[in-house]
MARTORDO-611293 format. One record per atom (N, C-alpha, C, O, CB): residue number from 0; residue in one letter; atom name; x, y, z. Coordinates in steps of 0.1 Angstrom, whole numbers, plus 5000, padded with zeros to 4 digits. Glycine has a CB too. Example, Ala and Ser with C-alpha at 12.3 -4.5 7.8 and 13.67 -1.06 7.14 Angstrom:
% residues 2
+-----+-----+------+------+------+------+
!   n ! res ! atom !    x !    y !    z !
+-----+-----+------+------+------+------+
!   0 !   A !    N ! 5132 ! 4943 ! 5078 !
!   0 !   A !   CA ! 5123 ! 4955 ! 5078 !
!   0 !   A !    C ! 5132 ! 4967 ! 5078 !
!   0 !   A !    O ! 5142 ! 4967 ! 5085 !
!   0 !   A !   CB ! 5113 ! 4955 ! 5090 !
!   1 !   S !    N ! 5128 ! 4978 ! 5071 !
!   1 !   S !   CA ! 5137 ! 4989 ! 5071 !
!   1 !   S !    C ! 5129 ! 5000 ! 5079 !
!   1 !   S !    O ! 5134 ! 5011 ! 5080 !
!   1 !   S !   CB ! 5141 ! 4994 ! 5057 !
+-----+-----+------+------+------+------+
END
This chain:
% residues 91
+-----+-----+------+------+------+------+
!   n ! res ! atom !    x !    y !    z !
+-----+-----+------+------+------+------+
!   0 !   M !    N ! 5920 ! 6611 ! 3648 !
!   0 !   M !   CA ! 5916 ! 6616 ! 3634 !
!   0 !   M !    C ! 5914 ! 6603 ! 3629 !
!   0 !   M !    O ! 5903 ! 6604 ! 3624 !
!   0 !   M !   CB ! 5926 ! 6625 ! 3625 !
!   1 !   L !    N ! 5919 ! 6592 ! 3627 !
!   1 !   L !   CA ! 5912 ! 6579 ! 3624 !
!   1 !   L !    C ! 5898 ! 6578 ! 3625 !
!   1 !   L !    O ! 5891 ! 6575 ! 3615 !
!   1 !   L !   CB ! 5917 ! 6569 ! 3631 !
!   2 !   R !    N ! 5893 ! 6580 ! 3638 !
!   2 !   R !   CA ! 5880 ! 6576 ! 3641 !
!   2 !   R !    C ! 5869 ! 6588 ! 3636 !
!   2 !   R !    O ! 5858 ! 6583 ! 3632 !
!   2 !   R !   CB ! 5879 ! 6573 ! 3657 !
!   3 !   L !    N ! 5869 ! 6598 ! 3635 !
!   3 !   L !   CA ! 5865 ! 6609 ! 3627 !
!   3 !   L !    C ! 5862 ! 6605 ! 3612 !
!   3 !   L !    O ! 5851 ! 6608 ! 3607 !
!   3 !   L !   CB ! 5876 ! 6620 ! 3627 !
!   4 !   A !    N ! 5872 ! 6598 ! 3607 !
!   4 !   A !   CA ! 5868 ! 6592 ! 3591 !
!   4 !   A !    C ! 5863 ! 6580 ! 3593 !
!   4 !   A !    O ! 5860 ! 6576 ! 3582 !
!   4 !   A !   CB ! 5881 ! 6591 ! 3580 !
!   5 !   G !    N ! 5861 ! 6573 ! 3600 !
!   5 !   G !   CA ! 5852 ! 6559 ! 3603 !
!   5 !   G !    C ! 5837 ! 6567 ! 3607 !
!   5 !   G !    O ! 5826 ! 6564 ! 3602 !
!   5 !   G !   CB ! 5859 ! 6547 ! 3618 !
!   6 !   I !    N ! 5839 ! 6577 ! 3615 !
!   6 !   I !   CA ! 5822 ! 6582 ! 3619 !
!   6 !   I !    C ! 5820 ! 6588 ! 3605 !
!   6 !   I !    O ! 5809 ! 6584 ! 3599 !
!   6 !   I !   CB ! 5820 ! 6595 ! 3634 !
!   7 !   T !    N ! 5828 ! 6596 ! 3598 !
!   7 !   T !   CA ! 5823 ! 6604 ! 3582 !
!   7 !   T !    C ! 5820 ! 6590 ! 3574 !
!   7 !   T !    O ! 5809 ! 6589 ! 3568 !
!   7 !   T !   CB ! 5838 ! 6617 ! 3573 !
!   8 !   A !    N ! 5829 ! 6580 ! 3573 !
!   8 !   A !   CA ! 5825 ! 6570 ! 3561 !
!   8 !   A !    C ! 5811 ! 6562 ! 3563 !
!   8 !   A !    O ! 5805 ! 6559 ! 3553 !
!   8 !   A !   CB ! 5836 ! 6559 ! 3560 !
!   9 !   A !    N ! 5808 ! 6560 ! 3578 !
!   9 !   A !   CA ! 5797 ! 6552 ! 3582 !
!   9 !   A !    C ! 5784 ! 6566 ! 3580 !
!   9 !   A !    O ! 5773 ! 6561 ! 3576 !
!   9 !   A !   CB ! 5801 ! 6544 ! 3601 !
!  10 !   A !    N ! 5784 ! 6578 ! 3582 !
!  10 !   A !   CA ! 5773 ! 6586 ! 3576 !
!  10 !   A !    C ! 5769 ! 6586 ! 3566 !
!  10 !   A !    O ! 5757 ! 6585 ! 3564 !
!  10 !   A !   CB ! 5773 ! 6595 ! 3576 !
!  11 !   L !    N ! 5781 ! 6587 ! 3556 !
!  11 !   L !   CA ! 5782 ! 6583 ! 3537 !
!  11 !   L !    C ! 5772 ! 6572 ! 3535 !
!  11 !   L !    O ! 5761 ! 6572 ! 3530 !
!  11 !   L !   CB ! 5798 ! 6576 ! 3531 !
!  12 !   L !    N ! 5780 ! 6562 ! 3540 !
!  12 !   L !   CA ! 5776 ! 6547 ! 3538 !
!  12 !   L !    C ! 5758 ! 6548 ! 3539 !
!  12 !   L !    O ! 5750 ! 6543 ! 3530 !
!  12 !   L !   CB ! 5784 ! 6535 ! 3552 !
!  13 !   F !    N ! 5753 ! 6555 ! 3552 !
!  13 !   F !   CA ! 5740 ! 6553 ! 3557 !
!  13 !   F !    C ! 5727 ! 6560 ! 3550 !
!  13 !   F !    O ! 5715 ! 6556 ! 3548 !
!  13 !   F !   CB ! 5740 ! 6557 ! 3570 !
!  14 !   A !    N ! 5739 ! 6576 ! 3546 !
!  14 !   A !   CA ! 5729 ! 6584 ! 3542 !
!  14 !   A !    C ! 5720 ! 6579 ! 3530 !
!  14 !   A !    O ! 5723 ! 6569 ! 3524 !
!  14 !   A !   CB ! 5736 ! 6596 ! 3538 !
!  15 !   T !    N ! 5706 ! 6588 ! 3526 !
!  15 !   T !   CA ! 5698 ! 6582 ! 3518 !
!  15 !   T !    C ! 5692 ! 6596 ! 3511 !
!  15 !   T !    O ! 5689 ! 6608 ! 3515 !
!  15 !   T !   CB ! 5689 ! 6572 ! 3526 !
!  16 !   P !    N ! 5690 ! 6589 ! 3496 !
!  16 !   P !   CA ! 5691 ! 6602 ! 3489 !
!  16 !   P !    C ! 5678 ! 6608 ! 3494 !
!  16 !   P !    O ! 5671 ! 6601 ! 3501 !
!  16 !   P !   CB ! 5691 ! 6601 ! 3471 !
!  17 !   S !    N ! 5674 ! 6624 ! 3492 !
!  17 !   S !   CA ! 5666 ! 6631 ! 3495 !
!  17 !   S !    C ! 5650 ! 6625 ! 3488 !
!  17 !   S !    O ! 5640 ! 6626 ! 3495 !
!  17 !   S !   CB ! 5672 ! 6646 ! 3490 !
!  18 !   F !    N ! 5649 ! 6619 ! 3477 !
!  18 !   F !   CA ! 5638 ! 6616 ! 3474 !
!  18 !   F !    C ! 5629 ! 6603 ! 3482 !
!  18 !   F !    O ! 5617 ! 6601 ! 3483 !
!  18 !   F !   CB ! 5640 ! 6614 ! 3461 !
!  19 !   A !    N ! 5642 ! 6595 ! 3487 !
!  19 !   A !   CA ! 5640 ! 6582 ! 3500 !
!  19 !   A !    C ! 5634 ! 6587 ! 3510 !
!  19 !   A !    O ! 5628 ! 6579 ! 3518 !
!  19 !   A !   CB ! 5655 ! 6575 ! 3506 !
!  20 !   Q !    N ! 5634 ! 6600 ! 3513 !
!  20 !   Q !   CA ! 5626 ! 6605 ! 3524 !
!  20 !   Q !    C ! 5614 ! 6609 ! 3523 !
!  20 !   Q !    O ! 5608 ! 6610 ! 3534 !
!  20 !   Q !   CB ! 5630 ! 6613 ! 3530 !
!  21 !   A !    N ! 5608 ! 6613 ! 3511 !
!  21 !   A !   CA ! 5598 ! 6615 ! 3509 !
!  21 !   A !    C ! 5582 ! 6612 ! 3515 !
!  21 !   A !    O ! 5573 ! 6620 ! 3514 !
!  21 !   A !   CB ! 5600 ! 6614 ! 3502 !
!  22 !   P !    N ! 5583 ! 6600 ! 3519 !
!  22 !   P !   CA ! 5572 ! 6590 ! 3526 !
!  22 !   P !    C ! 5566 ! 6600 ! 3539 !
!  22 !   P !    O ! 5555 ! 6604 ! 3540 !
!  22 !   P !   CB ! 5581 ! 6573 ! 3533 !
!  23 !   A !    N ! 5578 ! 6602 ! 3549 !
!  23 !   A !   CA ! 5578 ! 6611 ! 3562 !
!  23 !   A !    C ! 5573 ! 6623 ! 3558 !
!  23 !   A !    O ! 5569 ! 6630 ! 3567 !
!  23 !   A !   CB ! 5592 ! 6614 ! 3570 !
!  24 !   Q !    N ! 5571 ! 6627 ! 3548 !
!  24 !   Q !   CA ! 5564 ! 6641 ! 3542 !
!  24 !   Q !    C ! 5550 ! 6639 ! 3538 !
!  24 !   Q !    O ! 5543 ! 6648 ! 3543 !
!  24 !   Q !   CB ! 5571 ! 6647 ! 3527 !
!  25 !   V !    N ! 5544 ! 6631 ! 3531 !
!  25 !   V !   CA ! 5532 ! 6624 ! 3527 !
!  25 !   V !    C ! 5524 ! 6625 ! 3537 !
!  25 !   V !    O ! 5525 ! 6618 ! 3546 !
!  25 !   V !   CB ! 5533 ! 6610 ! 3523 !
!  26 !   P !    N ! 5513 ! 6637 ! 3536 !
!  26 !   P !   CA ! 5496 ! 6634 ! 3547 !
!  26 !   P !    C ! 5496 ! 6621 ! 3546 !
!  26 !   P !    O ! 5499 ! 6615 ! 3535 !
!  26 !   P !   CB ! 5479 ! 6641 ! 3542 !
!  27 !   A !    N ! 5492 ! 6616 ! 3558 !
!  27 !   A !   CA ! 5484 ! 6601 ! 3560 !
!  27 !   A !    C ! 5474 ! 6600 ! 3548 !
!  27 !   A !    O ! 5467 ! 6610 ! 3545 !
!  27 !   A !   CB ! 5475 ! 6599 ! 3577 !
!  28 !   G !    N ! 5472 ! 6591 ! 3543 !
!  28 !   G !   CA ! 5461 ! 6585 ! 3532 !
!  28 !   G !    C ! 5465 ! 6595 ! 3521 !
!  28 !   G !    O ! 5454 ! 6595 ! 3515 !
!  28 !   G !   CB ! 5443 ! 6586 ! 3537 !
!  29 !   R !    N ! 5471 ! 6602 ! 3515 !
!  29 !   R !   CA ! 5471 ! 6603 ! 3502 !
!  29 !   R !    C ! 5477 ! 6594 ! 3490 !
!  29 !   R !    O ! 5473 ! 6590 ! 3480 !
!  29 !   R !   CB ! 5476 ! 6613 ! 3502 !
!  30 !   C !    N ! 5490 ! 6593 ! 3497 !
!  30 !   C !   CA ! 5501 ! 6578 ! 3491 !
!  30 !   C !    C ! 5502 ! 6564 ! 3499 !
!  30 !   C !    O ! 5509 ! 6554 ! 3498 !
!  30 !   C !   CB ! 5520 ! 6583 ! 3490 !
!  31 !   A !    N ! 5493 ! 6569 ! 3508 !
!  31 !   A !   CA ! 5494 ! 6554 ! 3520 !
!  31 !   A !    C ! 5485 ! 6540 ! 3511 !
!  31 !   A !    O ! 5474 ! 6540 ! 3506 !
!  31 !   A !   CB ! 5483 ! 6558 ! 3540 !
!  32 !   G !    N ! 5496 ! 6530 ! 3513 !
!  32 !   G !   CA ! 5491 ! 6521 ! 3507 !
!  32 !   G !    C ! 5507 ! 6513 ! 3506 !
!  32 !   G !    O ! 5517 ! 6520 ! 3509 !
!  32 !   G !   CB ! 5483 ! 6525 ! 3495 !
!  33 !   Q !    N ! 5507 ! 6500 ! 3502 !
!  33 !   Q !   CA ! 5516 ! 6491 ! 3502 !
!  33 !   Q !    C ! 5529 ! 6496 ! 3495 !
!  33 !   Q !    O ! 5540 ! 6494 ! 3498 !
!  33 !   Q !   CB ! 5511 ! 6478 ! 3496 !
!  34 !   V !    N ! 5527 ! 6503 ! 3486 !
!  34 !   V !   CA ! 5539 ! 6510 ! 3482 !
!  34 !   V !    C ! 5545 ! 6522 ! 3484 !
!  34 !   V !    O ! 5540 ! 6533 ! 3481 !
!  34 !   V !   CB ! 5539 ! 6511 ! 3474 !
!  35 !   D !    N ! 5557 ! 6521 ! 3489 !
!  35 !   D !   CA ! 5565 ! 6534 ! 3493 !
!  35 !   D !    C ! 5572 ! 6538 ! 3483 !
!  35 !   D !    O ! 5575 ! 6531 ! 3473 !
!  35 !   D !   CB ! 5574 ! 6532 ! 3504 !
!  36 !   I !    N ! 5576 ! 6551 ! 3484 !
!  36 !   I !   CA ! 5581 ! 6555 ! 3471 !
!  36 !   I !    C ! 5594 ! 6553 ! 3468 !
!  36 !   I !    O ! 5599 ! 6559 ! 3459 !
!  36 !   I !   CB ! 5579 ! 6567 ! 3468 !
!  37 !   S !    N ! 5601 ! 6544 ! 3477 !
!  37 !   S !   CA ! 5612 ! 6536 ! 3471 !
!  37 !   S !    C ! 5608 ! 6524 ! 3463 !
!  37 !   S !    O ! 5615 ! 6522 ! 3454 !
!  37 !   S !   CB ! 5621 ! 6531 ! 3482 !
!  38 !   R !    N ! 5600 ! 6519 ! 3465 !
!  38 !   R !   CA ! 5594 ! 6508 ! 3455 !
!  38 !   R !    C ! 5587 ! 6516 ! 3443 !
!  38 !   R !    O ! 5590 ! 6513 ! 3431 !
!  38 !   R !   CB ! 5583 ! 6498 ! 3464 !
!  39 !   A !    N ! 5580 ! 6524 ! 3446 !
!  39 !   A !   CA ! 5576 ! 6535 ! 3436 !
!  39 !   A !    C ! 5587 ! 6537 ! 3423 !
!  39 !   A !    O ! 5585 ! 6535 ! 3411 !
!  39 !   A !   CB ! 5575 ! 6549 ! 3445 !
!  40 !   I !    N ! 5595 ! 6541 ! 3429 !
!  40 !   I !   CA ! 5609 ! 6543 ! 3420 !
!  40 !   I !    C ! 5613 ! 6530 ! 3413 !
!  40 !   I !    O ! 5615 ! 6532 ! 3401 !
!  40 !   I !   CB ! 5623 ! 6548 ! 3429 !
!  41 !   E !    N ! 5616 ! 6518 ! 3417 !
!  41 !   E !   CA ! 5617 ! 6508 ! 3417 !
!  41 !   E !    C ! 5608 ! 6505 ! 3400 !
!  41 !   E !    O ! 5613 ! 6505 ! 3389 !
!  41 !   E !   CB ! 5613 ! 6502 ! 3431 !
!  42 !   L !    N ! 5591 ! 6502 ! 3405 !
!  42 !   L !   CA ! 5585 ! 6501 ! 3396 !
!  42 !   L !    C ! 5588 ! 6506 ! 3381 !
!  42 !   L !    O ! 5590 ! 6501 ! 3370 !
!  42 !   L !   CB ! 5576 ! 6504 ! 3400 !
!  43 !   A !    N ! 5588 ! 6523 ! 3388 !
!  43 !   A !   CA ! 5594 ! 6537 ! 3374 !
!  43 !   A !    C ! 5605 ! 6529 ! 3363 !
!  43 !   A !    O ! 5603 ! 6528 ! 3351 !
!  43 !   A !   CB ! 5607 ! 6555 ! 3383 !
!  44 !   R !    N ! 5612 ! 6526 ! 3369 !
!  44 !   R !   CA ! 5625 ! 6520 ! 3366 !
!  44 !   R !    C ! 5623 ! 6504 ! 3357 !
!  44 !   R !    O ! 5631 ! 6500 ! 3349 !
!  44 !   R !   CB ! 5633 ! 6518 ! 3380 !
!  45 !   G !    N ! 5614 ! 6500 ! 3360 !
!  45 !   G !   CA ! 5611 ! 6489 ! 3355 !
!  45 !   G !    C ! 5603 ! 6492 ! 3340 !
!  45 !   G !    O ! 5603 ! 6485 ! 3330 !
!  45 !   G !   CB ! 5604 ! 6480 ! 3366 !
!  46 !   A !    N ! 5596 ! 6503 ! 3342 !
!  46 !   A !   CA ! 5586 ! 6509 ! 3329 !
!  46 !   A !    C ! 5594 ! 6518 ! 3321 !
!  46 !   A !    O ! 5589 ! 6524 ! 3311 !
!  46 !   A !   CB ! 5571 ! 6518 ! 3335 !
!  47 !   G !    N ! 5606 ! 6521 ! 3324 !
!  47 !   G !   CA ! 5615 ! 6530 ! 3315 !
!  47 !   G !    C ! 5626 ! 6538 ! 3321 !
!  47 !   G !    O ! 5638 ! 6538 ! 3318 !
!  47 !   G !   CB ! 5608 ! 6539 ! 3309 !
!  48 !   I !    N ! 5622 ! 6543 ! 3328 !
!  48 !   I !   CA ! 5630 ! 6555 ! 3335 !
!  48 !   I !    C ! 5645 ! 6549 ! 3337 !
!  48 !   I !    O ! 5647 ! 6538 ! 3344 !
!  48 !   I !   CB ! 5622 ! 6561 ! 3351 !
!  49 !   A !    N ! 5652 ! 6555 ! 3333 !
!  49 !   A !   CA ! 5665 ! 6554 ! 3333 !
!  49 !   A !    C ! 5673 ! 6559 ! 3343 !
!  49 !   A !    O ! 5681 ! 6552 ! 3350 !
!  49 !   A !   CB ! 5670 ! 6558 ! 3323 !
!  50 !   R !    N ! 5672 ! 6575 ! 3346 !
!  50 !   R !   CA ! 5675 ! 6583 ! 3357 !
!  50 !   R !    C ! 5664 ! 6592 ! 3361 !
!  50 !   R !    O ! 5658 ! 6600 ! 3354 !
!  50 !   R !   CB ! 5687 ! 6590 ! 3355 !
!  51 !   V !    N ! 5664 ! 6589 ! 3376 !
!  51 !   V !   CA ! 5653 ! 6600 ! 3384 !
!  51 !   V !    C ! 5657 ! 6610 ! 3384 !
!  51 !   V !    O ! 5669 ! 6613 ! 3384 !
!  51 !   V !   CB ! 5649 ! 6600 ! 3397 !
!  52 !   D !    N ! 5644 ! 6620 ! 3385 !
!  52 !   D !   CA ! 5649 ! 6635 ! 3387 !
!  52 !   D !    C ! 5644 ! 6637 ! 3397 !
!  52 !   D !    O ! 5650 ! 6640 ! 3407 !
!  52 !   D !   CB ! 5647 ! 6646 ! 3378 !
!  53 !   Q !    N ! 5628 ! 6635 ! 3398 !
!  53 !   Q !   CA ! 5621 ! 6638 ! 3410 !
!  53 !   Q !    C ! 5611 ! 6624 ! 3415 !
!  53 !   Q !    O ! 5611 ! 6615 ! 3406 !
!  53 !   Q !   CB ! 5611 ! 6652 ! 3406 !
!  54 !   A !    N ! 5607 ! 6622 ! 3421 !
!  54 !   A !   CA ! 5593 ! 6613 ! 3425 !
!  54 !   A !    C ! 5588 ! 6620 ! 3440 !
!  54 !   A !    O ! 5595 ! 6623 ! 3450 !
!  54 !   A !   CB ! 5598 ! 6592 ! 3428 !
!  55 !   E !    N ! 5573 ! 6621 ! 3436 !
!  55 !   E !   CA ! 5565 ! 6628 ! 3450 !
!  55 !   E !    C ! 5550 ! 6624 ! 3445 !
!  55 !   E !    O ! 5547 ! 6622 ! 3434 !
!  55 !   E !   CB ! 5567 ! 6648 ! 3451 !
!  56 !   C !    N ! 5543 ! 6624 ! 3454 !
!  56 !   C !   CA ! 5530 ! 6623 ! 3456 !
!  56 !   C !    C ! 5521 ! 6636 ! 3451 !
!  56 !   C !    O ! 5521 ! 6648 ! 3456 !
!  56 !   C !   CB ! 5528 ! 6619 ! 3471 !
!  57 !   D !    N ! 5514 ! 6632 ! 3443 !
!  57 !   D !   CA ! 5506 ! 6641 ! 3439 !
!  57 !   D !    C ! 5493 ! 6635 ! 3434 !
!  57 !   D !    O ! 5494 ! 6624 ! 3428 !
!  57 !   D !   CB ! 5513 ! 6648 ! 3429 !
!  58 !   D !    N ! 5478 ! 6639 ! 3436 !
!  58 !   D !   CA ! 5466 ! 6636 ! 3431 !
!  58 !   D !    C ! 5466 ! 6621 ! 3436 !
!  58 !   D !    O ! 5460 ! 6613 ! 3430 !
!  58 !   D !   CB ! 5465 ! 6638 ! 3416 !
!  59 !   G !    N ! 5473 ! 6617 ! 3448 !
!  59 !   G !   CA ! 5469 ! 6605 ! 3453 !
!  59 !   G !    C ! 5476 ! 6593 ! 3448 !
!  59 !   G !    O ! 5474 ! 6581 ! 3451 !
!  59 !   G !   CB ! 5457 ! 6604 ! 3451 !
!  60 !   K !    N ! 5486 ! 6600 ! 3440 !
!  60 !   K !   CA ! 5494 ! 6588 ! 3429 !
!  60 !   K !    C ! 5508 ! 6590 ! 3431 !
!  60 !   K !    O ! 5511 ! 6601 ! 3432 !
!  60 !   K !   CB ! 5492 ! 6591 ! 3411 !
!  61 !   W !    N ! 5518 ! 6580 ! 3432 !
!  61 !   W !   CA ! 5533 ! 6588 ! 3429 !
!  61 !   W !    C ! 5535 ! 6590 ! 3415 !
!  61 !   W !    O ! 5531 ! 6583 ! 3406 !
!  61 !   W !   CB ! 5546 ! 6580 ! 3434 !
!  62 !   E !    N ! 5541 ! 6599 ! 3414 !
!  62 !   E !   CA ! 5548 ! 6608 ! 3404 !
!  62 !   E !    C ! 5563 ! 6604 ! 3401 !
!  62 !   E !    O ! 5569 ! 6606 ! 3411 !
!  62 !   E !   CB ! 5549 ! 6623 ! 3409 !
!  63 !   V !    N ! 5569 ! 6599 ! 3392 !
!  63 !   V !   CA ! 5582 ! 6599 ! 3395 !
!  63 !   V !    C ! 5586 ! 6602 ! 3377 !
!  63 !   V !    O ! 5582 ! 6595 ! 3368 !
!  63 !   V !   CB ! 5588 ! 6583 ! 3403 !
!  64 !   E !    N ! 5594 ! 6614 ! 3378 !
!  64 !   E !   CA ! 5599 ! 6618 ! 3365 !
!  64 !   E !    C ! 5614 ! 6616 ! 3366 !
!  64 !   E !    O ! 5621 ! 6616 ! 3376 !
!  64 !   E !   CB ! 5595 ! 6633 ! 3361 !
!  65 !   G !    N ! 5620 ! 6616 ! 3351 !
!  65 !   G !   CA ! 5630 ! 6616 ! 3347 !
!  65 !   G !    C ! 5633 ! 6615 ! 3335 !
!  65 !   G !    O ! 5626 ! 6620 ! 3326 !
!  65 !   G !   CB ! 5635 ! 6611 ! 3353 !
!  66 !   R !    N ! 5649 ! 6605 ! 3330 !
!  66 !   R !   CA ! 5650 ! 6609 ! 3316 !
!  66 !   R !    C ! 5649 ! 6591 ! 3312 !
!  66 !   R !    O ! 5653 ! 6584 ! 3321 !
!  66 !   R !   CB ! 5665 ! 6621 ! 3312 !
!  67 !   D !    N ! 5646 ! 6584 ! 3300 !
!  67 !   D !   CA ! 5645 ! 6573 ! 3298 !
!  67 !   D !    C ! 5660 ! 6570 ! 3292 !
!  67 !   D !    O ! 5668 ! 6579 ! 3291 !
!  67 !   D !   CB ! 5633 ! 6569 ! 3291 !
!  68 !   A !    N ! 5662 ! 6559 ! 3289 !
!  68 !   A !   CA ! 5676 ! 6551 ! 3284 !
!  68 !   A !    C ! 5681 ! 6563 ! 3267 !
!  68 !   A !    O ! 5693 ! 6562 ! 3263 !
!  68 !   A !   CB ! 5670 ! 6527 ! 3278 !
!  69 !   Q !    N ! 5675 ! 6569 ! 3262 !
!  69 !   Q !   CA ! 5677 ! 6577 ! 3254 !
!  69 !   Q !    C ! 5679 ! 6591 ! 3255 !
!  69 !   Q !    O ! 5683 ! 6598 ! 3247 !
!  69 !   Q !   CB ! 5670 ! 6576 ! 3248 !
!  70 !   N !    N ! 5675 ! 6593 ! 3267 !
!  70 !   N !   CA ! 5676 ! 6608 ! 3277 !
!  70 !   N !    C ! 5661 ! 6615 ! 3271 !
!  70 !   N !    O ! 5659 ! 6627 ! 3271 !
!  70 !   N !   CB ! 5693 ! 6622 ! 3273 !
!  71 !   R !    N ! 5655 ! 6609 ! 3268 !
!  71 !   R !   CA ! 5641 ! 6612 ! 3270 !
!  71 !   R !    C ! 5636 ! 6615 ! 3284 !
!  71 !   R !    O ! 5638 ! 6609 ! 3294 !
!  71 !   R !   CB ! 5634 ! 6602 ! 3265 !
!  72 !   R !    N ! 5624 ! 6630 ! 3283 !
!  72 !   R !   CA ! 5620 ! 6629 ! 3296 !
!  72 !   R !    C ! 5606 ! 6619 ! 3296 !
!  72 !   R !    O ! 5598 ! 6619 ! 3288 !
!  72 !   R !   CB ! 5617 ! 6645 ! 3301 !
!  73 !   I !    N ! 5606 ! 6612 ! 3307 !
!  73 !   I !   CA ! 5596 ! 6604 ! 3313 !
!  73 !   I !    C ! 5590 ! 6606 ! 3325 !
!  73 !   I !    O ! 5595 ! 6610 ! 3336 !
!  73 !   I !   CB ! 5600 ! 6592 ! 3314 !
!  74 !   Q !    N ! 5575 ! 6602 ! 3322 !
!  74 !   Q !   CA ! 5568 ! 6604 ! 3340 !
!  74 !   Q !    C ! 5558 ! 6592 ! 3335 !
!  74 !   Q !    O ! 5552 ! 6588 ! 3326 !
!  74 !   Q !   CB ! 5556 ! 6622 ! 3348 !
!  75 !   V !    N ! 5563 ! 6590 ! 3349 !
!  75 !   V !   CA ! 5554 ! 6574 ! 3351 !
!  75 !   V !    C ! 5547 ! 6575 ! 3366 !
!  75 !   V !    O ! 5553 ! 6581 ! 3375 !
!  75 !   V !   CB ! 5566 ! 6556 ! 3352 !
!  76 !   D !    N ! 5531 ! 6568 ! 3366 !
!  76 !   D !   CA ! 5524 ! 6574 ! 3376 !
!  76 !   D !    C ! 5523 ! 6559 ! 3381 !
!  76 !   D !    O ! 5520 ! 6549 ! 3375 !
!  76 !   D !   CB ! 5510 ! 6584 ! 3373 !
!  77 !   I !    N ! 5527 ! 6560 ! 3394 !
!  77 !   I !   CA ! 5524 ! 6545 ! 3400 !
!  77 !   I !    C ! 5511 ! 6545 ! 3409 !
!  77 !   I !    O ! 5510 ! 6555 ! 3416 !
!  77 !   I !   CB ! 5537 ! 6540 ! 3410 !
!  78 !   D !    N ! 5503 ! 6537 ! 3410 !
!  78 !   D !   CA ! 5492 ! 6535 ! 3424 !
!  78 !   D !    C ! 5497 ! 6530 ! 3435 !
!  78 !   D !    O ! 5505 ! 6519 ! 3436 !
!  78 !   D !   CB ! 5479 ! 6524 ! 3422 !
!  79 !   P !    N ! 5494 ! 6537 ! 3445 !
!  79 !   P !   CA ! 5503 ! 6535 ! 3459 !
!  79 !   P !    C ! 5498 ! 6521 ! 3463 !
!  79 !   P !    O ! 5505 ! 6513 ! 3470 !
!  79 !   P !   CB ! 5499 ! 6547 ! 3472 !
!  80 !   A !    N ! 5487 ! 6519 ! 3459 !
!  80 !   A !   CA ! 5478 ! 6511 ! 3468 !
!  80 !   A !    C ! 5480 ! 6496 ! 3460 !
!  80 !   A !    O ! 5475 ! 6488 ! 3467 !
!  80 !   A !   CB ! 5460 ! 6516 ! 3468 !
!  81 !   D !    N ! 5485 ! 6492 ! 3453 !
!  81 !   D !   CA ! 5487 ! 6481 ! 3443 !
!  81 !   D !    C ! 5504 ! 6479 ! 3433 !
!  81 !   D !    O ! 5509 ! 6469 ! 3428 !
!  81 !   D !   CB ! 5475 ! 6485 ! 3431 !
!  82 !   G !    N ! 5510 ! 6493 ! 3434 !
!  82 !   G !   CA ! 5520 ! 6492 ! 3427 !
!  82 !   G !    C ! 5520 ! 6493 ! 3409 !
!  82 !   G !    O ! 5529 ! 6495 ! 3402 !
!  82 !   G !   CB ! 5524 ! 6481 ! 3431 !
!  83 !   R !    N ! 5503 ! 6490 ! 3407 !
!  83 !   R !   CA ! 5501 ! 6493 ! 3394 !
!  83 !   R !    C ! 5506 ! 6507 ! 3385 !
!  83 !   R !    O ! 5505 ! 6519 ! 3388 !
!  83 !   R !   CB ! 5489 ! 6492 ! 3394 !
!  84 !   V !    N ! 5512 ! 6501 ! 3377 !
!  84 !   V !   CA ! 5518 ! 6519 ! 3367 !
!  84 !   V !    C ! 5504 ! 6520 ! 3359 !
!  84 !   V !    O ! 5500 ! 6512 ! 3350 !
!  84 !   V !   CB ! 5537 ! 6519 ! 3351 !
!  85 !   I !    N ! 5500 ! 6532 ! 3363 !
!  85 !   I !   CA ! 5487 ! 6540 ! 3361 !
!  85 !   I !    C ! 5491 ! 6545 ! 3345 !
!  85 !   I !    O ! 5485 ! 6544 ! 3334 !
!  85 !   I !   CB ! 5485 ! 6555 ! 3375 !
!  86 !   R !    N ! 5503 ! 6550 ! 3348 !
!  86 !   R !   CA ! 5504 ! 6558 ! 3334 !
!  86 !   R !    C ! 5520 ! 6562 ! 3328 !
!  86 !   R !    O ! 5529 ! 6565 ! 3335 !
!  86 !   R !   CB ! 5496 ! 6572 ! 3336 !
!  87 !   T !    N ! 5521 ! 6561 ! 3315 !
!  87 !   T !   CA ! 5535 ! 6563 ! 3315 !
!  87 !   T !    C ! 5536 ! 6575 ! 3300 !
!  87 !   T !    O ! 5533 ! 6573 ! 3288 !
!  87 !   T !   CB ! 5545 ! 6546 ! 3313 !
!  88 !   D !    N ! 5539 ! 6582 ! 3303 !
!  88 !   D !   CA ! 5542 ! 6598 ! 3297 !
!  88 !   D !    C ! 5559 ! 6601 ! 3287 !
!  88 !   D !    O ! 5569 ! 6602 ! 3294 !
!  88 !   D !   CB ! 5542 ! 6610 ! 3313 !
!  89 !   R !    N ! 5560 ! 6601 ! 3275 !
!  89 !   R !   CA ! 5569 ! 6604 ! 3269 !
!  89 !   R !    C ! 5571 ! 6615 ! 3263 !
!  89 !   R !    O ! 5563 ! 6617 ! 3254 !
!  89 !   R !   CB ! 5571 ! 6598 ! 3264 !
!  90 !   D !    N ! 5579 ! 6623 ! 3265 !
!  90 !   D !   CA ! 5583 ! 6636 ! 3257 !
!  90 !   D !    C ! 5586 ! 6633 ! 3245 !
!  90 !   D !    O ! 5589 ! 6642 ! 3238 !
!  90 !   D !   CB ! 5593 ! 6644 ! 3263 !
+-----+-----+------+------+------+------+
END
């Protein structure tokens, strides 16, 4: 029983959120570059996203959507080649 609890705890410890697995699902070339989805999320947080709702590759750029510190909707577009913030859009 103790061993099963240890295995379960280890599995939870090393589990990653679903958005962190997205690069494996991105067709080669569309968002290929030095910036993967995890780094794009970090950059989007620096641009004002407090809570990430969705992150995906769309039209050759990372689009990170969520909420800012005032709970307003925000979308940050990140260039996958260099990590540059292309656009920040708040509702």
